[in-house]
Every structure is written in C-alpha cells, then in structure tokens.
N, C-alpha and C positions, 0 to 999 in steps of 0.2 A: 313619201314612202318610208316604210319602217324597214330597217336593215334586217339581215337574216338573224341577228342576235336579238331582234325585237326592240331595239332602241331607236329613238329619234333625237336628232340634235336641235329640234325646234324650240324646246323649252329646257335648256340645260340646268337652270335652277330647280325646276321641278324634278328632273330625272335624278338629280343628286339626292332628292328626298325619297326616291322610290323604293330603295331596298327594305324599308320598314313594312312594305306592302307586298302581298303575294296574290296572284291570280290562280284560283283553283277551280277545277271542274266539279260542280256539286253532284251528289249522288243522283239526283233527278235526271241529270244529263248523261251520267256514266251508265245508269241502268237502261235508259231508253234513248240513245243518241240520235237526234234529229238535226241534220245539218242546216235545216231551215228555221230552227228554233233554239239556237245556242245561247246559253247564259253562263256567266262565270261569277264566282264569289270573290270579292275583293276583301282580303283578310289582313288586319294589322298584326304582324308577327313581331313587332318591336315591343320595347319595354316602356314607351311613352305614347301619349296621345298624338295621333297624326291629324294635323290641321290642314285642310286642302287649299290650294291656290290654283287648281286646274280641274278640268271636267274629268269625268269617269268614262269618256267615250272610248269604247272598246271595239277593235276590229278583228276580223278572223280571216284565216287562210286555209284553203283545202288542197291537199297534196295527195296524189295517188300513193296507196300504202307501199312503203319501201322506197318511195322516190325522195329526191333531195328537196328539202323545204326551201322555198324561195322567199323573197321580200313580199310584204303585204301592202297592197295599194290601199290608201285611205284618204279621206277628206273630212275636215271638220264641218259639220252641218248643224243648222238650228235644231234645237230639240234634243241635243246630246244630254245624257243624264249628268247632272251637276254632282260634284263630289261632296261628300259629307264627312264631318269629323268622326274619327274612329278611335276609341280607347283600345289599349292592348287586348287582343283577343276578339275584338268586335269584328263584324263583317257586314257587307251589303251585297246584294245581287244585282248585276247589270246585264243587259242584252249584248250579244256579240254581233256586230254588223259585218256581213260578208259582201263585198262589192261585186257588182255584175261582172267586172273584169275577171274575178276569180272563177265564176261559174262558166264563162265563155270558153275557158281552156280545158274544161273537164269532160270526161267520158264516164258513162255509167259503171259502177264497180265499188270496190273497197278503197276508202281513202282515209286520211288522218286530218283532223282539224286542229289548228292552233290558234290561240287568241293573244292579242297584245294590246297594251294601253299606251298609245304613242306619247301622250303628254308626260307620262311618268317613266317611260322606258322599261316597262316590266311586261313579262309575258308568262303564259302557262309553262310549267316545267316539263310536262309530258304531253304528247299528242293524244287526242281523243280519237279512237277508231269510229268511223261513221261509214254509212253506205249511201252512195249517191245514185239516184235512178235517173232514167231519161226524162221522166215526168218532172222531176225537180229542176233539171237543167232547162227544160222548156219554159218553166215558169219564170226563170230569171234571165233569160236571153231572148228577148222579144224578136221574132222573125227567124230565129235559128231553126225552129221546128214548127211547121204549120199544122201538122197533124201527127200525133204520136201513135204509130201503128202498133197493133198487138204484137207483131214479131219483135219490134224493138224492145218493148217491155219484157216480152218472153225471154229474150236473150239475156237481160239483166237478171231475171228470176233464175234462169238456168245457171248463171254464174254463181248466185248465192247457194243454190242447191248443191252445186259441185263442191263449193268451199265447205259447207256444213257437213256433207257426206265425208269428205277428207278428214275433217276435224274429228268427227265421231269415230272413224276408223282408227285414227291415230290415238285418240284418247282412250280407246279400248285396251291398249297395251302400252301405257305411258312409260312404265319403267323400262321396257325393252327399247322403246323409242329413244329415251334419254341415254341409255347405255350405248346404243349404236351411233347416235349423233356425237357423243363425246369422243368417239374414235375418228370422226370425219376429218380429213386433211384438207378439204377445200369445199367450196360451194357445190361444185359438181359432184363430189363424193357424197356430201350430205344428201343431195337430191336423189342420187342413185340408191342410197341406203333407205330412204323413205319409200321410194317406189318398191324396193324389194320386200321391205318389212310390212308396209301398210297395204300394199296392193293397189295403189292408185297410179294414175298416169303422171306425167311431168307437171301438168297444170295443178293437179291435186297436191303433188309433192311441194310445189311452190307455195300453195295456200297453207299448208302445214308449216313449212319452214318460216313463213313471214307472220305466222299467228303469234299473238301475244300468249305467253305461257298459260295464263289463267284460263284462256279459252279452252284449253285441252284438259283441264282439271275435272274430276268427277263431278263436283258440285255445279259445273257449267253445262254438263251434258244434257240435263233435263230441258234446259231452255233451248239448247241447240236442237234437240229433237222437236220441240214445239215449233220452232222457227222453220225447221225443215218441213214439217207438215203443213204449215201455212203456205210456204213457198210452192210445195208441190200442188196444193189446192189451187193456188193462183195460176200456176202454169197450166194446169188442166182446164181452168176456166177461160184462159186466154185463147186456147186453140193455136192455129197456125196461120192467122190473118197476116197479110203483108203490111209492112211499115211504109208510111208515106212521109218523106222528109225532103227539105230542100236545103241548099247550102246557105 
C-alpha cells in the first residue's frame, strides 16, 4: 500500500531518486476527465539525465470531492510499463491503474483522482476532478449491480444538473460572490451567504463552495451550459424507470 503522502518503502534506493521526476495530469485528461481512462505524464524536472532502475507502474485513487484522501492499494503485475531514460525536460505518458477495491467503496457523484508511482515514491501534486457514475462502478465491481436501473442513473444525472445550475448561478455574479465569501466567519456562514446571494438550496451552496475557482470563471460557463444541456437531455431520455440492484 502507498501511504497518504504517496510514498512506498518497498524501494528506498529508487525513492531517493524520485524528486527529479514529477507526475502531471496532461491536458487531454484535464479537459475531459474520465476516471476509467486516466493517464499521467512523467516529467524530468531535474538538470541531469534520469536513468531508471524501476518500472513506471502508476496507480490511482478516487476520493469523494472534499473528502480525506486515503492510502492507495496496489500490486505489481506483469505488463507494467517499463521506465525509460529521460533527459532534462523530457516526458513520457503512462496509464494509471485504479484497483477494484477503490471502485467498490464509491458512490455516484463528484470525486477527485490522485495518482502515485509506488516504486519512486512520487505522486500528482493536485487532485483531478472527475465524475463517477453508477455505470462505471458496475463495470468495476462484479456482482455489485446486476441491472443498472434508469432511476439510478437518473439520480446521478440529477446530481450533475444541480451542480451545474448552482455553478452557473454563482458564476453570473462572481464579484459579489467573492466579496461576500471574503467576510464569511465559518463554513456555515459561507453556506448561508451563498444561499442568500445565489438563490440555491444548501446542496447547491455546497456544490458552489467545493468547486474549483476556475469552474466559476466566465470562460468555463459555455462548457458548463453545454454539459447542462446534455445532462438535461439524458435525464429526459431516461424517464422514471425503477432501479434494480442487489447487495
């Protein structure tokens, strides 16, 4: 297991060489985050050639947005990508493996992804916001869901719709939002201020408060509107069919 700081004591000689490398989320992942298809770039940020003695096997963890990041389960398996020499500034892209044990504890909704390279004791500096659906969980936890009902997916879509509507409302008066939050004296005070200013319920206020700032900026609003339209279309197509699940 990798500890919460992303380090493993399995290969201390390799971990000592790790700081010359960084794990970064590439733009292809940041622009369209898919928790089932995560990749990271391994970048040599040092001033000398990095010569490998370990694999680039990379594992990922998924945490509910705003939750506490936990340790990441992993196992070394055959077929792990071998490391390659990297000159200063060079990079290579590798897949991120998310264990079934990670998926089994999740519920549909907004999450954060983190990646770590156990053999070198390095990890991504920032979490990647991702959306986990009931269908994704079903694909990775055999037997947990035998039939994904329309109502289950509809619930996940409704959550996304609520979040996007709240962010659009907050982004419409970002200057006022920033000013009122700057005077908040507690989490509850901040929540109440958002409810009063934006006109959303407490769930919507929490979505706004836990949003990354750039999600509320004007240049993000067009994409949020497009996503909202897609979600509303999907919700309407699903109807009100019942969900069929088993423990």
